[in-house]
C-alpha positions as CSV (number, residue, x, y, z in Angstrom):
1,F,30.4,-43.0,32.2
2,V,30.7,-43.8,28.6
3,L,27.2,-45.4,28.7
4,S,26.0,-42.1,30.3
5,I,27.3,-39.9,27.6
6,L,25.7,-42.2,24.9
7,A,22.4,-42.1,26.6
8,A,22.7,-38.4,27.2
9,G,23.6,-37.9,23.7
10,L,20.7,-40.2,22.5
11,A,18.0,-38.2,24.6
12,Y,19.2,-35.2,23.2
13,S,19.0,-36.1,19.6
14,M,15.4,-37.5,20.2
15,K,14.5,-34.1,21.9
16,V,15.5,-32.4,18.6
17,E,13.9,-34.8,16.3
18,S,10.6,-34.6,18.3
19,R,10.9,-30.7,18.3
20,L,11.5,-30.8,14.3
21,A,8.6,-33.2,14.0
22,V,6.4,-30.8,16.0
23,S,7.5,-27.9,14.1
24,T,6.9,-29.2,10.7
25,D,3.3,-30.6,11.6
26,T,2.8,-27.2,13.1
27,N,4.0,-25.2,10.2
28,Q,1.6,-27.1,8.2
29,R,-1.4,-26.5,10.3
30,L,-0.2,-22.6,10.2
31,I,-0.5,-22.7,6.4
32,W,-4.0,-23.8,6.5
33,L,-4.7,-21.2,9.4
34,G,-3.5,-18.6,7.2
35,R,-5.8,-19.8,4.2
36,S,-8.5,-20.1,6.6
37,G,-8.0,-16.2,7.5
38,V,-8.0,-15.4,4.1
39,E,-11.4,-17.0,3.8
40,L,-12.5,-15.4,6.7
41,A,-11.6,-11.8,5.0
42,R,-13.3,-12.9,2.0
43,W,-16.5,-13.7,3.7
44,V,-16.4,-10.2,5.9
45,L,-15.9,-8.4,2.7
46,A,-18.6,-10.2,1.0
47,Q,-21.0,-9.4,4.0
48,E,-20.3,-5.3,3.5
49,N,-23.7,-4.0,2.1
50,C,-23.1,-0.4,2.8
51,P,-23.1,2.0,-0.3
52,Y,-19.7,3.2,0.8
53,N,-16.2,1.8,2.3
54,S,-14.6,3.7,5.1
55,L,-12.1,3.4,8.2
56,N,-14.9,2.6,10.8
57,Q,-16.1,-0.4,9.2
58,I,-15.1,-3.8,10.6
59,W,-13.0,-5.0,7.6
60,A,-10.7,-1.8,8.2
61,G,-10.5,-2.6,11.8
62,G,-13.4,-0.1,13.1
63,P,-16.3,-1.0,15.3
64,G,-18.8,-1.1,12.5
65,S,-20.5,1.5,10.5
66,E,-24.4,2.4,10.7
67,C,-25.3,-0.1,8.3
68,E,-23.4,-3.3,10.2
69,T,-24.8,-2.8,13.5
70,N,-27.5,-5.3,13.0
71,G,-26.1,-7.6,10.2
72,P,-24.1,-10.7,10.2
73,L,-20.8,-8.8,11.2
74,A,-22.1,-7.4,14.5
75,G,-19.8,-8.6,17.5
76,I,-17.4,-10.3,15.1
77,S,-13.5,-9.2,15.8
78,L,-10.8,-9.7,13.5
79,N,-8.3,-9.9,16.1
80,N,-7.4,-13.4,17.6
81,Y,-10.2,-15.1,15.9
82,Q,-10.3,-18.7,17.2
83,I,-9.9,-21.4,14.6
84,G,-9.6,-25.0,16.0
85,D,-6.8,-25.1,18.6
86,G,-5.4,-21.9,16.7
87,T,-6.0,-18.1,16.3
88,V,-5.8,-15.6,13.4
89,S,-5.5,-11.9,13.5
90,I,-6.4,-10.3,10.1
91,K,-5.4,-6.9,8.7
92,I,-7.4,-5.7,5.6
93,T,-6.3,-2.7,3.5
94,D,-7.7,-1.5,0.4
95,G,-6.0,-0.4,-2.8
96,E,-8.3,2.5,-3.4
97,R,-6.7,4.4,-0.7
98,F,-3.7,4.7,-3.3
99,A,-3.5,6.1,-6.8
100,N,-2.9,3.4,-9.4
101,I,0.8,3.7,-10.8
102,N,-0.1,1.6,-13.9
103,T,-2.8,4.0,-15.0
104,A,-1.8,7.2,-13.2
105,P,-1.8,9.8,-16.2
106,A,1.4,12.0,-16.3
107,P,-0.2,15.0,-14.4
108,E,-0.9,12.9,-11.4
109,I,2.7,11.4,-11.3
110,Q,4.2,14.9,-11.8
111,Q,1.8,16.3,-8.9
112,A,3.0,13.4,-6.7
113,L,6.5,14.2,-7.2
114,T,6.2,18.1,-6.7
115,L,4.1,17.3,-3.6
116,M,7.1,15.0,-2.3
117,G,9.5,18.2,-3.1
118,V,11.6,16.4,-5.7
119,D,13.9,18.7,-7.6
120,A,11.9,20.1,-10.9
121,G,14.6,18.9,-12.9
122,D,14.1,15.1,-11.9
123,I,10.1,15.4,-12.1
124,S,10.1,14.8,-15.9
125,V,12.5,12.4,-16.0
126,V,10.7,10.2,-13.4
127,S,7.3,10.6,-14.7
128,D,8.4,9.9,-18.3
129,S,10.3,7.0,-17.4
130,I,7.5,5.3,-15.3
131,Q,5.1,5.6,-18.1
132,D,8.0,4.1,-20.6
133,W,8.2,1.3,-18.2
134,V,4.3,0.4,-18.1
135,Q,3.4,1.0,-21.5
136,P,4.7,-0.6,-24.9
137,G,6.5,1.2,-27.5
138,D,9.9,1.4,-29.1
139,A,10.3,5.2,-28.6
140,P,10.9,6.7,-25.2
141,R,9.1,9.9,-24.2
142,I,11.3,13.1,-24.2
143,A,13.0,12.5,-20.6
144,G,12.0,8.8,-20.6
145,A,13.9,5.6,-21.2
146,K,13.3,2.2,-23.0
147,T,15.5,-1.1,-23.1
148,D,18.5,0.8,-24.9
149,Y,19.0,2.8,-21.8
150,Y,18.7,-0.2,-19.3
151,Q,20.9,-2.4,-21.4
152,G,23.8,0.2,-20.6
153,L,23.5,-0.4,-17.0
154,N,25.6,-3.1,-14.9
155,P,23.8,-5.5,-15.0
156,P,21.8,-4.6,-18.1
157,Y,18.1,-5.5,-18.1
158,N,15.1,-4.7,-20.4
159,C,12.3,-2.4,-19.9
160,K,9.3,-4.2,-18.9
161,E,6.8,-2.2,-21.4
162,A,3.9,-3.9,-19.3
163,P,1.9,-3.0,-15.9
164,M,3.7,-3.5,-12.8
165,D,3.1,-6.5,-10.7
166,D,4.8,-5.0,-7.7
167,L,5.3,-1.5,-6.7
168,S,9.0,-2.1,-5.9
169,E,9.7,-2.3,-9.6
170,L,10.1,1.4,-9.4
171,L,13.5,0.8,-8.0
172,L,14.3,-0.3,-11.5
173,V,13.1,2.8,-13.4
174,K,15.2,5.6,-14.5
175,G,15.5,8.5,-12.2
176,I,14.6,6.2,-9.2
177,W,17.0,3.2,-9.4
178,D,19.9,5.9,-8.6
179,H,17.6,8.0,-6.4
180,P,15.8,5.3,-4.2
181,E,14.8,7.9,-1.6
182,I,12.1,9.0,-4.3
183,Y,10.5,5.5,-3.7
184,W,11.0,5.1,-0.1
185,G,10.7,8.7,1.3
186,G,13.3,10.1,3.9
187,A,16.7,9.8,2.9
188,A,16.8,6.1,2.0
189,T,19.4,5.5,4.2
190,N,17.7,2.5,6.0
191,H,17.0,0.9,2.5
192,T,19.0,-1.3,0.2
193,G,18.9,-0.1,-3.1
194,P,18.9,-2.4,-6.2
195,S,22.1,-4.7,-6.5
196,F,23.7,-2.6,-9.3
197,Q,22.9,0.8,-7.6
198,H,26.5,1.4,-7.0
199,H,28.1,-0.5,-9.5
200,L,28.3,2.7,-12.0
201,G,29.7,5.1,-9.5
202,F,26.4,7.1,-9.9
203,G,24.4,8.9,-7.3
204,N,23.7,12.2,-5.5
205,A,27.0,14.2,-4.7
206,G,26.7,15.0,-0.9
207,E,23.8,14.4,1.2
208,A,20.8,12.6,-0.4
209,P,17.3,14.7,-0.1
210,N,15.2,13.8,2.7
211,Y,11.4,13.5,1.4
212,P,8.6,13.5,3.8
213,F,7.2,10.4,2.1
214,G,7.9,8.3,-0.9
215,L,6.1,7.0,-4.0
216,V,5.5,3.9,-2.0
217,D,3.1,5.8,0.1
218,L,1.1,7.2,-2.8
219,F,0.6,4.4,-5.3
220,T,-0.3,0.6,-5.8
221,P,-0.2,-1.6,-8.6
222,F,-3.7,-3.2,-7.9
223,S,-6.8,-0.9,-7.9
224,T,-9.8,0.3,-9.9
225,G,-7.8,3.6,-10.5
226,R,-10.2,5.8,-8.5
227,I,-9.4,7.0,-5.0
228,N,-11.6,6.5,-2.1
229,I,-12.0,9.6,-0.4
230,N,-13.1,7.9,2.8
231,T,-9.6,6.0,3.3
232,A,-7.1,7.8,1.4
233,D,-4.8,9.8,3.8
234,R,-3.8,13.5,3.6
235,N,-1.1,13.1,1.3
236,V,-3.1,11.3,-1.6
237,L,-5.9,13.5,-1.1
238,Q,-3.9,16.4,-1.6
239,M,-2.2,15.0,-4.8
240,V,-5.6,14.1,-6.4
241,M,-6.8,17.8,-5.5
242,M,-3.8,19.2,-7.0
243,T,-4.4,17.5,-10.4
244,T,-7.7,19.6,-10.6
245,G,-5.2,22.7,-10.9
246,M,-5.3,23.7,-7.0
247,D,-2.1,24.7,-5.9
248,I,-0.1,22.8,-3.1
249,A,-1.6,25.2,-0.1
250,T,-5.2,25.2,-1.3
251,A,-5.2,21.3,-2.0
252,G,-3.6,20.6,1.4
253,T,-6.4,22.9,3.0
254,T,-9.1,21.0,1.2
255,A,-7.6,17.6,2.2
256,D,-7.4,18.5,5.9
257,A,-11.3,19.6,5.5
258,V,-12.2,16.3,4.0
259,I,-10.5,14.1,6.7
260,K,-12.2,16.5,9.3
261,I,-15.5,16.0,8.0
262,R,-15.2,12.3,7.9
263,A,-13.7,11.7,11.3
264,G,-16.7,13.1,12.7
265,P,-17.2,15.2,16.0
266,D,-14.2,13.8,17.8
267,G,-11.7,14.2,15.2
268,E,-10.6,10.8,15.4
269,E,-10.9,8.3,12.3
270,G,-11.8,4.6,12.6
271,D,-14.4,5.0,15.5
272,G,-18.4,5.1,16.1
273,D,-18.8,8.6,15.3
274,D,-17.2,9.0,11.9
275,T,-19.4,10.7,9.1
276,P,-18.0,8.9,5.9
277,F,-18.8,10.5,2.5
278,H,-21.6,8.7,0.7
279,S,-20.9,10.2,-2.6
280,P,-17.7,12.5,-4.2
281,T,-20.4,15.1,-4.9
282,Q,-20.3,15.8,-0.8
283,L,-16.9,17.2,-1.2
284,I,-18.9,20.5,-1.8
285,A,-19.0,20.5,2.1
286,A,-15.1,20.5,2.3
287,G,-15.0,23.7,0.5
288,V,-14.8,22.3,-3.2
289,S,-16.5,24.3,-5.8
290,P,-19.3,22.1,-7.5
291,A,-17.1,22.4,-10.9
292,V,-13.8,21.1,-9.2
293,A,-16.4,18.5,-7.4
294,G,-17.5,17.6,-11.0
295,Q,-13.8,16.8,-12.0
296,L,-13.0,14.9,-8.6
297,G,-16.0,12.5,-9.4
298,A,-14.1,10.9,-12.4
299,L,-11.0,10.7,-10.1
300,C,-12.7,9.6,-6.7
301,D,-15.2,7.1,-5.2
302,V,-16.4,6.1,-1.9
303,R,-16.1,2.6,-2.6
304,S,-13.1,0.2,-2.8
305,A,-12.8,-3.0,-4.7
306,T,-9.4,-4.2,-4.3
307,F,-8.0,-5.5,-0.8
308,K,-4.7,-6.8,0.6
309,V,-5.1,-9.5,3.4
310,T,-2.4,-9.9,5.8
311,V,-3.0,-12.8,8.3
312,T,-1.2,-13.5,11.5
313,A,-1.7,-17.2,12.3
314,Q,-1.0,-18.9,15.9
315,I,-0.6,-21.9,17.4
316,G,0.6,-21.8,21.0
317,N,4.1,-20.3,20.7
318,Y,4.2,-20.7,16.8
319,K,3.5,-17.7,14.6
320,R,3.7,-16.8,11.0
321,D,2.4,-14.2,9.0
322,F,0.9,-14.5,5.4
C-alpha cells in the first residue's frame, strides 16, 4: 500500500514536470511565432502600393482594394496563417485614424472635449494641462499645471514636460486624474483610476458624468498628426471638422456624409464595394466647401504611416497575444 502511494506520487510529479517542460518549450516557440507574425505584418504593409490606405485593404482585414487584387497580397489571409506547426492571427490598426495627443493644438483638444460633452468649466483645465504635460517650460498655462501642482498630490510626481509614450499618461494629468471618465468615456465605473485618486478625497459629488466616448477613442501618442479620412471613425471626423469652425451638428452631418461615400453602395465599410477617397480635396463631394476642404487638406490625409500590430500566436491548445 505504501509503495503504491509512493509510486502514484512519483507518477503525478513526473506528469507535472513533463507539462511544465512542454509549457516552457511552447512558450518560447510562441514568442518566436509572435515575432514572425510581426514580420508578416511588416511584409504585408510593405507590399501596399495604393495611393491611399482604407478599411477594405488586406492589412485592415478587408478583402483587398482595386490595386491589391493582382498583386502579391492576392489570396492572403491574416487569420490563422500557418507558420510551421503553429498559426498566427494578425490585426493591424493605423495610428492616423486618431489625432496625435502630442501635437494636437489647443482648439483640437477643446473641440474633442466639447464633442464629448465635458462641462465648459473643465475644458480649459484639461486642455491647458495636457499641453503643459507634453511641452517643456516652467510656467503653466492659465488653467494648466506644472510640477508644483503635481508635487502637492499624494503620492507626488513631476510633470513630464515631454511627449507621451502611452496614452494612459492622460490619467496623471490635472483635470483627468480625478475625472477618469474623461479618459475612458462612460461613467468610468468599470475602470480603476490611478492609485492616488481617492487618497485626497477629491472627485465628483454625486454621480459621475456618462460620456458617450473618451479621449482614448480620439487620440494616440504615435502618428503623423494628420487624420486619415478613409479610416477615422465618425467621432474623430466630427472633431476635425469642428476645428474648421463648423458647429457640432454640421460637423456631424459632414462626418456622416464622408463615411457614406467611402462605404460604397451597400453602406458597409471594409468590403469589396468601398469607394475610398484618393485625396482630401474629394471631401467637396461630402458637402464641404472648397475653402474648408483647403483647411482640411492641412489636417487630413488619405495615407497612414504608423501601425499597431496585435498578433495571436497558437500552437495546439497554447495561445498568447503580443
